C-alpha positions in Angstrom: 137.3 111.7 129.2 133.9 113.2 128.9 131.4 110.9 129.3 128.8 109.3 126.5 125.9 111.8 128.1 128.2 114.8 127.6 129.1 113.4 124.2 126.0 112.9 122.7 124.7 116.4 124.3 127.3 118.1 122.3 126.8 116.3 119.7 123.0 116.7 119.2 123.4 120.5 120.4 121.2 119.9 123.6 121.7 120.4 127.4 123.1 116.9 128.8 119.9 116.6 131.4 118.0 115.8 128.3 120.2 113.6 126.8 120.3 111.6 130.4 116.6 111.7 130.3 116.1 110.0 126.9 118.6 107.7 127.8 116.8 106.8 130.9 113.7 106.0 128.9 114.9 104.1 126.5 116.7 102.1 128.7 114.0 101.6 130.2 111.7 100.1 127.2 110.4 103.1 125.9 110.2 103.6 122.3 111.5 106.6 120.4 107.8 107.2 118.9 106.6 107.0 122.4 109.4 109.3 123.3 108.5 111.9 120.9 105.1 112.0 121.3 104.4 111.5 124.5 107.6 112.3 127.2 108.2 115.6 125.7 108.3 117.6 129.0 110.6 114.9 130.2 113.3 115.2 126.8 113.0 118.9 126.9 111.1 118.3 123.6 113.6 116.0 121.5 112.0 115.5 118.2 112.1 111.8 116.7 115.1 112.5 114.2 117.3 113.8 117.3 116.3 110.9 119.3 117.3 108.3 116.3 120.1 110.1 116.0 120.8 109.5 120.2 119.8 106.2 119.8 122.3 105.4 117.2 125.3 107.4 118.8 124.5 105.7 121.8 125.0 102.4 120.5 128.4 103.5 119.2 129.5 105.2 121.8 129.1 102.1 124.2 130.2 100.0 122.0 133.5 102.0 121.6 133.3 101.9 125.8 133.4 98.3 126.0 136.4 98.8 123.4 137.9 101.0 125.3 137.9 98.7 128.5 139.2 95.4 126.9 142.1 97.4 125.5 143.3 98.8 128.7 142.6 95.6 130.3 144.7 93.7 127.4 147.6 96.1 128.0 148.0 95.8 131.4 148.2 92.1 131.5 150.9 92.7 129.2 152.9 95.0 131.8 152.9 97.8 129.1 150.1 100.3 130.5 151.9 103.4 131.9 150.4 107.1 132.4 150.6 108.4 129.3 149.2 105.4 127.2 146.5 105.3 129.5 145.6 109.0 128.8 146.1 108.8 124.9 143.7 105.7 125.1 140.9 107.4 127.2 140.7 110.5 125.1 140.5 108.1 122.0 136.9 109.9 120.6 136.9 107.3 117.4 137.3 103.4 117.3 139.8 103.8 114.4 141.9 105.7 116.6 141.5 103.2 119.4 142.8 100.2 117.2 145.8 102.2 116.1 146.7 102.7 119.6 146.1 98.9 120.5 148.3 97.7 117.6 151.7 97.6 118.9 150.3 95.7 121.3 147.9 92.8 119.7 148.6 89.8 119.8 149.4 88.9 117.1 150.9 85.7 115.1 155.1 85.2 114.9 156.4 88.0 112.5 159.5 88.6 110.8 160.2 91.6 113.4 159.4 89.2 116.4 161.4 86.5 115.3 164.7 89.3 114.8 163.6 90.5 118.5 164.3 87.0 119.6 167.3 87.0 118.1 168.9 89.9 119.7 168.6 92.3 116.8 166.6 95.2 118.5 169.7 96.8 119.8 171.0 96.6 115.9 167.8 97.9 114.9 168.3 101.1 117.8 171.5 101.3 116.5 171.0 101.9 112.8 168.2 104.9 113.3 170.2 106.7 116.4 173.8 106.1 114.2 173.2 106.8 110.7 176.9 107.9 110.7 177.8 104.4 110.9 178.0 102.1 107.6 175.3 99.4 108.7 177.3 96.2 107.5 180.3 97.1 110.2 177.3 97.9 112.4 175.8 94.4 111.4 179.0 92.4 112.4 179.0 92.0 115.6 175.5 90.4 116.0 176.3 87.7 113.5 175.0 84.2 115.3 174.4 81.1 113.6 173.2 79.7 116.4 170.2 82.4 116.8 169.6 81.6 113.2 171.4 85.1 111.9 173.8 83.9 109.3 176.0 86.9 107.8 175.6 90.3 108.0 173.0 90.6 105.3 170.2 88.4 107.5 171.0 90.7 110.5 170.4 93.6 108.8 167.0 92.2 107.2 166.1 91.5 110.5 166.8 94.7 112.1 165.0 96.8 109.1 161.5 93.6 109.8 161.9 95.1 113.0 161.8 99.1 111.9 159.1 98.4 109.8 156.8 97.1 112.2 158.0 100.3 114.2 157.4 102.6 111.9 154.2 101.0 110.3 152.4 100.6 114.4 153.3 104.3 115.3 149.4 105.2 116.0 149.9 109.2 115.5 151.9 108.5 111.8 149.1 105.9 110.9 146.4 108.5 112.1 147.9 111.0 109.6 148.8 109.0 107.0 144.8 108.2 107.1 143.6 111.4 107.6 145.8 112.7 104.1 145.0 110.3 102.1 141.0 111.0 102.7 141.6 114.3 102.4 143.9 114.2 99.1 143.6 110.9 97.6 141.8 109.9 94.3 139.6 106.8 93.6 141.2 105.9 90.4 139.8 103.5 88.1 139.7 101.6 84.8 138.6 98.8 82.6 139.9 95.2 83.2 141.2 94.3 79.6 138.9 92.3 77.7 135.6 93.8 79.7 134.7 96.6 77.8 131.7 95.1 75.9 131.0 92.7 79.1 130.7 95.7 81.3 129.2 98.4 79.3 126.9 99.3 81.7 129.9 101.0 83.7 131.3 102.5 80.9 131.4 106.0 82.6 134.1 104.9 84.5 136.9 102.9 82.3 138.9 106.3 82.8 137.8 107.6 85.8 139.4 109.7 88.5 137.4 111.9 91.6 139.0 112.9 95.1 138.1 110.3 98.1 136.3 113.0 99.9 134.1 114.4 97.2 132.6 111.1 95.7 129.1 110.3 96.5 127.2 107.2 97.7 125.9 106.3 94.3 128.9 106.2 92.4 130.7 104.6 95.3 128.8 101.9 95.0 128.8 101.2 91.2 133.0 101.7 91.4 132.6 98.6 94.0 130.1 96.9 92.3 132.0 97.3 89.2 135.5 95.9 90.7 132.9 92.8 92.5 131.8 92.0 89.1 135.2 91.9 87.7 134.8 94.9 85.0 136.9 97.4 87.0 140.0 97.7 89.0 140.0 100.3 91.2 143.0 101.7 92.8 143.5 104.8 95.5 146.3 107.3 95.0 147.7 110.5 96.1 146.8 114.0 94.5 149.7 114.4 93.2 150.6 110.6 92.2 151.9 107.7 94.1 155.0 107.8 91.4 157.5 110.2 92.0 160.5 111.4 90.3 162.6 108.5 89.6 164.7 107.6 92.7 162.5 110.6 94.9 160.6 109.3 97.8 157.1 110.2 97.8 155.1 112.6 100.2 153.8 109.7 102.5 157.5 108.8 102.4 158.6 111.8 103.2 156.1 111.8 106.0 157.7 108.6 107.5 160.9 109.5 107.8 160.6 112.9 109.5 158.3 111.1 112.0 161.5 108.9 112.9 164.4 111.5 112.2 165.6 109.6 109.0 166.7 112.0 106.1 169.0 111.1 103.4 172.2 113.5 103.8 174.9 111.0 102.2 175.9 109.5 105.4 176.6 105.9 105.5 172.9 104.7 107.2 170.9 106.8 105.7 170.5 104.6 102.4 169.5 101.5 104.7 167.3 103.9 106.5 165.2 105.4 103.3 165.3 102.0 101.7 163.7 101.0 105.1 160.9 103.7 105.4 160.1 102.8 101.7 159.8 99.4 102.4 157.9 100.2 105.5 155.2 102.8 102.9 154.9 100.2 100.5 154.5 96.6 102.3 153.0 98.0 105.6 151.5 101.6 105.7 150.0 101.8 102.2 148.2 98.7 102.3 146.5 98.8 105.3 145.8 102.8 104.9 144.2 102.0 101.6 142.2 98.8 102.9 141.3 101.9 106.2 140.1 104.3 103.5 137.9 101.7 101.4 136.5 101.1 104.8 135.1 104.7 105.0 133.9 105.0 101.8 131.9 102.2 102.0 131.2 103.8 105.5 130.5 106.3 103.6 128.4 105.1 100.9 126.5 102.8 103.0 124.7 105.7 104.6 124.3 107.4 101.7 122.5 104.4 100.6 120.8 104.2 103.9 119.5 107.2 103.9 118.3 107.3 100.3 116.1 104.0 100.9 114.8 105.1 104.1 113.5 108.3 102.8 112.2 106.7 99.6 110.4 104.2 101.8 109.1 106.2 104.2 107.5 108.7 101.5 106.1 105.2 99.8 104.7 104.3 103.2 102.9 107.8 103.5 101.7 107.9 100.5 97.8 109.1 99.7 95.5 106.4 100.5 92.8 106.2 98.6 90.8 105.0 101.1 87.7 102.5 102.5 86.4 102.2 98.7 85.6 98.7 97.4 88.5 97.9 94.8 89.3 95.5 91.3 93.2 94.8 91.9 94.5 93.7 88.3 97.6 91.4 88.0 98.7 91.7 85.1 99.7 88.8 82.6 99.9 87.5 79.2 99.8 83.8 78.7 99.0 83.1 82.4 96.2 85.5 81.9 95.3 88.8 84.1 94.5 87.8 87.9 91.5 89.4 89.3 90.7 90.1 92.7 87.9 92.2 94.3 88.0 93.4 97.8 85.2 95.6 99.5 86.5 98.6 101.6 87.8 97.2 104.6 90.0 94.9 102.2 88.5 91.6 102.9 88.6 89.1 99.7 84.6 89.0 97.9 86.0 87.6 94.6 88.7 86.7 92.3 88.5 85.4 88.7 91.3 84.9 85.9 90.7 86.8 82.3 92.9 86.7 79.5 92.1 89.3 77.3 95.5 89.3 75.7 97.5 87.1 73.9 97.5 84.6 72.7 94.0 83.7 73.7 92.6 87.3 73.2 89.5 87.2 75.0 88.8 91.1 75.0 85.3 91.1 74.9 84.8 87.9 77.6 87.2 90.0 79.3 85.1 92.9 79.7 81.7 91.3 80.6 83.9 89.4 83.5 84.8 92.7 85.0 81.9 94.6 84.3 79.9 91.7 85.9 82.1 91.9 89.5 82.1 96.2 89.5 78.8 96.1 89.6 77.7 93.1 92.0 80.4 94.7 94.2 79.7 98.2 93.8 83.4 98.6 92.8 85.0 101.9 92.5 88.7 101.8 91.4 90.5 99.6 89.7 94.2 99.1 90.6 96.5 97.7 88.1 99.7 96.8 88.9 102.6 98.4 86.9 104.2 95.0 85.6 104.3 93.1 82.2 101.6 93.8 79.9 100.1 96.5 82.4 99.9 98.9 79.7 97.9 96.3 77.6 95.7 95.9 80.8 95.2 99.8 81.6 94.0 99.8 77.7 91.1 97.5 79.0 90.4 98.9 82.2 89.9 102.1 80.1 87.5 100.4 77.6 85.5 99.2 80.7 85.3 102.4 82.0 84.2 103.8 78.6 81.5 100.9 78.1 80.1 100.9 81.1 80.5 104.9 82.3 77.2 104.3 84.7 79.8 101.9 86.8 81.5 105.2 87.6 85.0 103.7 88.1 88.5 105.6 88.7 91.9 103.3 87.4 95.3 103.8 88.7 98.5 102.4 88.1 99.9 100.6 91.1 103.5 99.8 91.9 103.0 95.7 92.4 107.5 96.1 93.7 107.6 93.6 96.3 103.9 91.7 95.5 105.4 88.7 94.5 107.3 88.2 97.6 104.3 89.1 100.0 102.3 86.4 97.6 104.6 83.8 98.8 105.1 84.5 102.1 104.0 82.5 105.5 101.6 85.6 106.1 99.9 85.4 103.0 99.5 81.6 103.1 97.8 82.1 106.5 96.2 85.3 105.6 94.5 83.9 102.1 94.7 80.3 102.7 92.4 79.4 100.1 93.7 81.9 97.2 96.2 80.7 94.2 99.8 82.7 95.2 99.3 84.1 92.0 95.6 85.7 92.5 97.1 86.7 96.1 99.6 89.5 94.2 96.2 90.9 92.8 94.9 91.0 96.3 97.4 93.3 97.2 97.6 95.4 94.3 94.1 96.5 95.5 94.7 96.8 98.9 98.1 98.6 98.6 96.0 101.4 96.4 93.1 101.7 99.7 95.9 101.7 102.4 99.9 101.5 101.0 100.8 102.1 104.8 98.6 98.8 106.2 100.0 96.5 102.9 103.5 97.4 102.5 104.5 96.6 106.4 103.3 92.7 105.3 106.9 92.8 103.0 110.4 92.6 104.3 111.2 96.6 103.9 114.3 96.0 101.3 111.7 94.2 98.7 109.6 96.8 98.0 112.4 98.4 95.5 113.0 101.9 95.9 116.8 102.2 97.1 119.7 102.5 95.2 122.1 99.0 95.2 120.3 98.0 98.4 121.3 94.5 97.6 125.2 95.6 98.1 124.3 96.7 101.7 124.9 95.3 105.0 122.3 93.8 106.2 121.9 94.6 109.6 122.2 98.4 109.0 119.8 98.2 106.5 117.6 96.5 108.4 117.5 98.6 111.6 117.0 101.6 109.5 114.1 100.5 107.4 112.6 99.2 110.1 112.9 102.8 112.0 111.7 104.2 109.2 108.6 101.7 109.5 107.9 102.2 113.0 107.8 106.3 113.0 105.4 106.3 110.0 103.0 103.4 111.8 102.8 105.4 114.5 103.1 108.7 113.0 99.2 107.6 111.4 98.4 105.3 113.8 96.2 102.2 113.5 92.2 101.0 113.7 92.8 98.9 116.4 89.7 97.0 114.6 90.8 96.2 111.5 94.6 96.2 111.2 96.5 93.4 110.3 98.2 91.6 112.8 101.7 92.5 110.9 100.4 96.1 110.9 99.8 96.0 114.4 103.4 94.4 115.3 104.8 97.6 114.3 102.9 99.7 116.7 105.0 101.3 120.0 105.1 98.5 122.4 104.0 95.5 120.6 105.6 92.4 119.8 104.3 89.9 116.7 102.9 87.8 119.4 101.0 90.6 121.1 99.5 91.7 117.9 98.6 88.4 117.1 97.3 87.8 120.2 94.6 91.0 119.8 93.6 90.2 116.5 92.4 86.7 118.1 90.8 88.5 120.4 89.3 90.4 118.5 87.8 87.5 115.9 86.3 85.9 119.9 84.8 89.1 121.1 83.6 91.5 118.2 85.8 94.9 118.0 87.3 96.5 120.8 84.7 99.2 122.2 87.1 101.0 124.5 91.2 101.4 124.9 90.9 100.1 128.2 89.4 96.9 126.5 92.9 96.1 125.2 93.9 95.3 128.5 92.3 91.9 128.2 94.4 90.6 125.7 97.2 88.5 126.7 100.9 89.7 126.8 99.5 92.7 126.9 100.7 94.2 129.9 100.7 97.7 131.8 103.8 99.1 130.2 103.0 97.2 126.6 99.3 99.4 127.0 101.7 102.8 127.8 103.6 102.9 124.8 101.2 101.6 122.4 97.5 103.0 123.5 98.3 106.6 122.5 98.8 105.3 118.6 95.8 102.4 118.4 92.7 103.9 117.3 89.3 103.0 118.1 86.9 104.6 116.4 83.1 104.9 117.0 83.7 103.4 120.4 81.9 104.5 124.0 84.8 107.2 124.6 85.5 109.6 121.3 88.9 110.4 122.7 90.1 106.6 121.7 89.8 107.5 118.3 92.5 110.5 118.8 96.2 110.5 119.8 95.6 111.9 123.1 97.2 109.2 125.3 94.9 107.9 128.2 96.9 109.3 131.0 96.4 112.6 129.5 92.4 111.9 129.5 92.2 114.3 132.8 93.6 117.0 130.6 91.0 116.9 128.8 88.4 116.4 131.1 90.0 120.1 132.9 89.5 121.5 129.2 86.0 120.7 128.8 85.0 121.9 132.6 86.5 124.9 131.6 84.4 125.5 128.3 81.4 124.0 129.9 80.1 121.7 126.8 80.4 118.2 126.5 83.4 116.1 124.5 81.3 116.3 121.4 80.5 119.6 121.4 84.3 120.2 121.6 85.8 117.7 119.4 86.5 119.8 115.6 85.6 122.9 117.6 88.5 125.8 116.2 87.2 128.4 117.6 86.0 127.2 120.9 89.9 125.7 121.6 91.6 128.0 120.2 90.6 130.9 122.7 91.8 128.7 124.9 95.4 129.7 127.0 97.3 126.2 127.4 99.1 127.2 130.1 96.0 127.0 132.4 96.1 123.2 131.9 99.2 123.0 132.4 100.2 120.5 136.4 103.3 119.3 137.6 102.6 116.1 135.0 101.8 117.2 132.4 103.6 120.8 130.8 102.6 123.3 127.8 103.7 120.9 125.0 101.3 118.1 126.2 98.3 120.3 126.4 99.3 122.0 123.2 99.6 119.0 121.4 96.3 117.7 123.1 94.4 120.8 121.8 95.7 120.4 118.1 94.5 116.8 118.3 91.2 117.5 119.5 90.9 120.1 116.7 91.4 117.6 114.7 91.3 114.4 116.3 92.8 111.5 114.5 93.8 112.9 111.4 95.6 111.9 109.0 99.0 112.7 108.2 99.3 111.6 104.8 98.2 113.7 101.4 95.1 113.7 99.3 94.6 110.8 97.3 95.2 111.7 93.2 96.2 109.6 90.1 98.1 110.2 87.1 97.2 109.6 83.6 99.7 107.6 81.0 99.1 109.4 77.5 96.8 107.1 75.2 99.2 105.7 72.1 102.4 106.1 74.0 102.6 102.2 75.6 106.2 101.0 74.9 109.4 103.0 74.6 109.7 103.0 70.6 107.4 105.3 70.9 108.6 107.7 73.2 110.0 111.1 70.9 112.0 113.7 72.6 110.2 116.4 73.1 106.5 114.8 74.2 104.9 116.3 77.6 103.7 113.6 79.6 102.4 112.4 82.7 104.2 110.3 85.4 104.7 108.6 88.8 108.1 109.0 90.6 108.8 105.6 91.4 111.8 106.0 93.1 114.8 108.6 94.0 118.3 108.4 93.7 120.9 110.8 94.8 121.6 111.9 91.1 118.1 111.9 90.3 114.4 110.5 90.2 112.7 107.4 88.1 109.4 108.3 86.8 106.9 105.4 85.2 105.6 107.1 82.1 103.2 103.4 80.9 106.2 102.0 79.0 107.5 99.5 80.8 110.9 101.3 81.5 110.9 104.0 83.9 112.7 107.1 82.5 115.4 109.1 84.5 115.2 112.3 85.2 118.6 113.2 86.0 119.5 115.8 89.2 120.6 118.6 87.0 117.5 119.1 85.1 114.7 118.3 87.9 114.0 122.0 88.2 114.8 125.3 87.0 117.1 126.3 90.0 120.0 124.0 91.4 118.7 121.1 93.5 121.4 119.7 95.8 118.9 116.8 97.1 116.6 115.3 94.6 114.1 114.9 97.3 113.8 118.6 97.6 111.6 118.5 94.6 110.4 115.1 94.5 109.4 111.5 96.5 107.8 108.5 95.1 104.4 108.3 94.4 104.6 112.0 93.3 102.5 112.8 89.8 104.9 114.8 87.5 104.6 116.3 84.2 108.1 115.5 82.2 109.5 116.1 79.3 110.9 113.3 76.7 114.8 114.1 76.3 116.3 111.1 74.9 115.4 108.1 73.9 117.6 104.7 73.6 115.5 101.8 72.7 118.6 99.7 72.5 119.9 100.1 75.6 116.4 100.4 77.3 117.2 104.1 78.6 114.5 107.1 78.8 116.1 110.5 79.9 113.7 112.7 81.2 113.5 116.6 82.0 111.4 118.7 84.6 112.6 121.9 83.5 109.8 124.5 82.4 109.4 125.6 78.5 112.1 128.9 79.0 114.4 126.8 81.0 114.5 124.2 78.6 115.1 126.5 75.4 118.7 127.1 74.5 120.3 129.8 75.3 122.0 131.9 72.8 125.4 131.1 71.5 125.3 127.3 73.2 123.5 124.2 72.5 120.7 122.9 74.6 122.5 121.6 77.8 120.9 117.9 78.2 120.4 115.7 81.0 122.5 112.2 81.6 121.0 109.3 79.9 119.7 107.1 82.5 121.0 104.4 83.7 119.7 101.2 85.5 122.5 99.5 86.5 125.8 102.3 86.9 125.2 105.4 88.4 125.1 108.6 85.9 128.5 110.1 84.6 130.0 112.0 87.3 131.4 116.1 87.1 134.6 116.6 85.6 137.3 116.7 88.5 137.1 119.8 89.7 133.8 121.4 89.4 131.8 121.4 92.5 128.1 122.6 92.5 128.3 126.1 94.0 124.9 128.0 92.9 123.7 128.7 89.4 127.3 129.5 87.2 128.9 126.3 88.9 126.2 124.1 88.4 126.0 125.6 84.7 130.0 125.0 84.0 129.0 121.3 85.7 126.4 120.8 82.9 128.0 122.1 80.1 131.7 120.0 80.8 129.2 116.6 80.9 127.3 117.5 77.8 131.1 118.2 76.2 132.1 114.8 77.3 129.2 113.1 75.4 129.7 114.7 72.4 
């Protein structure tokens, strides 16, 4: 049996010493961002993606080893652990394989087979299997014993059958083989429940559906299971050739079971009994158990895919372009309750709040404009952030009117996603951060701040509440939370944190810092003023040497006593910088940002026993652009005037929009009509697209064309293909993308069609188009 480190090394395609070094660091309390950034020599430059995979697989393999030890101990205690069985258990490389081997030895409630063995029917079962040439009734006569509960030959035969069924259904090699065959050859079949077609219309694509298990994508699996959960769909797993063989003939699975145990129908007296036993073993024990396993495997595939989509979208949203430290007016739109207004200064501090009523029922448009103009002029507002919820387009028009009538203010308006703002507003942290503000006003503050710095504001919200996933409410809480927490940690540490302006929730995401230590940093900062150096952080209660080592490189101190404290260079590597300065003969101020000087240096000359070439190369790159923000430059989208509701849309319109969410089947785009449109994966680009995130990510400003509008069902189909690609080809109807679907996934491709290039993609889309006609 290979060691865990050896297994991980093989899976990652790296040397075993690299894995051991990474495992030792992680076990020692180091975080993935710290190891990936500051321990490259130790791990042989394993990156954060490799380390995250290693961390996840390490946990799985350790759980597997713990379970293996428990299984061995249990079987040994029963006195049934022989050398061959031990070897097979030690060789088991998955939890499923281990449980297959353990199944015959599991302590379980008293079964019919156990009762039959206690009645002395074990030898009869063995005799019937070994000697099919004898008549079962004749063989059973000698085992009739009323005292043991075996009243007649039929009872004896039923007991023997129960023993054989249990034996057939607990053979680990057979179970594993049938399960894998079921996965490779099986299909998911769904049908609509009687009388549920109207109520479950959103699942209409699955009313008559069949697709191979191994090819079902994550979003379709989740849609199918949700349809079943909502009692709209009936789901069944079938073999590729069907579970209903010709009348009186065994299925392929039954034939495999029979072959495994030497059973065949040769016309002998016992053959009919044995074949019937095989049939019952498959239908009453093996198939239900294997179907459960296959469903669990489907769910694992779906969950992994959905978590990956959510994590990828969350990463893109967190790393969206920040507008920067600019005074911002936040507007949380509403009709009856008014538009909530909050002004925050360049640091995000709330300096003014108000409520205006420009819409129904008060319609105080001019009064609202006067109020907003006064606030913008008094506080030097540069940006207007408008939440994209109810009344957003009407409020956007108000902001446009303000800009037109007050050009001297030089305002820029931006529509901002308000997903999760209400969650933040009602949170304990919001109550502590903004205790004097009403819950509704806190939402306007959050909207303004998330325009200034999405990452700094969104870390205050539970990741799953941000709403950028697919079917996130169906996913296991633990797995989703671990994945999203890892994304937030990687993003925060990848960007770096200004220790003198960061909130406690943001600081708590920094490598090595707990929520308690993060709060202590804020308290120390409020009591003693801004930190002037990284070394001063050591005075914070609870921030010991280990936490300082893990966190210091990710914390930025701008305008402090040492320019290096504003960079990503770790304090432990400052001696390397001193050697670089000595070699250039220039002060730090002259070297930082001096591309010509820095690129003329040979990194190898500054390596030593502690800091190798990877670290020195990183240091030189950091000095060239110290504290560089890896996020893109800020830009805004402009919604088309006069297009404010879904009924304003017409096929053929060219519009600008913002990508709000990316799923496996396409991208959702906000075009300013209170309902996101869907750009199906087939029309995301002129080329074949396997993964939508290759083309777009949340926050992207994109140009789209309206393809299809269904106001009744609030569905908008959009396209991002060029005009040339959109034009219908001679002799063909124009191919249309699948209609946008908010709840259920889009229509599946026709069975048998796999993406395999431009021709295969064209055939797939043509098949979908034909199905819709």
